N, C-alpha and C positions, 0 to 999 in steps of 0.2 A: 440607200435602203431607208424608206419611211418610218418614221416613228409612230408606234401604235398608241391608240388614244387611251385613256384612263378612265375607268369608272367612277362617276362621282359619288357613289355611295361608299364601295370597298376600297377606292384609290388603287385597284390594282389594274395592270394593262389588260385591255380587251384583245383577246386574240383574233386574227383576221377570221376563222371560221367559226367563231362562236356566235349565239344568238345575241343580237344588240337591240335595245330600245333607245331610239333618239328622240328627245324632247328638246327642241329649239338647238341648241349649241351643245347642250349636255347628252353623253351617252352614257348607258346603265347595261350592265348583264341583265339578262333577263330576270333571273332570280333576285338580282339586288332592286331591280325595278319594283317587284311585287313587294319585297321588305319594305322600300321606301313608302309605296303607295299605303300600306298597312299601318306605318309608324303615324303618316299624316292624318290617317282616319282616325286613329286612336287620338291623337292629340286634338282633334276636333271635338271629340265626344267628351273630353275631360272635363269642360265647364259644367256638364250635368253634376259634377260631384257638389258643387256649391249648392245646386238645386236642391240634391237629396238631403243635405245637411240641414236646409232651411225646412224642407219638409219634416226631417226629425224633429227639429227644435219644435216646431208649430204642433207636431203630434203631443209632444212631451209636455208643452205649455198648456195645450187645451184638453189633454188627457184623452185622445181620440186615436182610433186604428189608422183611420185615413184623414187627409186633408178635406175640408169642407169645400165643396164646388164654389160657394162664394169667396173663400180665400184665395182659392185658384185664380179667379176671375181678378181679384185685387192685385194678385201678384203679377198677373200678366199685365194689368194695365199701369202699375208702378214701372214694370221692365220697359213697356214701350212708351208712355207718356212722357214719364219723369225720366227716363234712360237710366234707370237704378239697376246695378246688376243684383243678382240672387244674394251675392256676400254683403252686399251694402244693406241689404233689406234683413238681411240676418242680424248684421251688426247693430242695426237699429234697433231692433226687436230686443236684443240682449240688454241695449242701453236702456230701452224705456222699463222692461219688465224686472232685470237682475240688479242693473246699477241704480235706477230710479225708485225700485222698488212699487212700481205701480200695480194697481188691482187689475187681474185678469179679467176681461168681460168679453166672453165667447160670443155674444150677439152683435159686436162691431167688427168682429174678424180682425184684420189687421189694418183697419183704417186710420189709425193714428199716425202711421208712417210719414205722410208728407208734412203732418204739424211738427214732428220730432226730429226729423232727418238731418236737418242743420245743426240743431243742439248736439245730437248724438255724432256727427261727423267732427264737430268741434272737440268734443270730449276725446275721441278715440285719435285725433291727430295730436292733441296735448299730450295723451297718455303716451304716445308713440315717441314723441320728443321728449318727454321725461325719461322714459327707459332709455333712449339713445344716449342722454347725457348722463346717467347714472350707471351705465354700462361699466365704465371702468373704475368706478367706485368700489373700494374695498368695504364691504358692508358687515363685517365680523364685529361682534360686539366684545368691547372689554369692559369688564368690570373693575373699578377700582376702589378700593376701600379707603375711606376716608375717616380720620379719628377727629372728633369734634369734641372740644372740652367743654363742659357743661360749666357755665359761669356761676363762682360763688355767690352767695348771697349778697348783694350790694344795698345799700341803703337806697331808698327811693328817693330820686332828687325830682322835684318840680322844675319842670322848665319854665313855666312861666307863673309867678307869684301873683295872685289878683290882688293882694293887699298893697304891693307895690305900684300898680296902677292908679 
């Protein structure tokens, strides 16, 4: 008796009379294949979350309802020419405007990105390393009371006598 194939999605046996979707050597139940494709599609759409976070940050930064077309063009340019992800652009803007506390000037858009990107990257890497090293450290503050005795009035002694010189 031959062994029935297993569905690569649900890992259950595929019965001989059930509908099967075969991709290469992999076999799926028809319903399982639909679920698999839907999950793959959703995972492809997920990166737009970084883009929406960037849009929200820019709107908050420039106090606008929508992102200016000039800024959209700059974002696309940095994404394609400099191979910067939307998350990296966002982190660079956060570094420049919140950490360095630079002045927000709407007329330049996000044109500062290529000039500050390396510095911002170094900052975030150093910050991450510091957080990893300090992760296991107990940061509870302990306050210890120390009693100090006030010295009694001592006679002043000149360390150097000018007359002896």
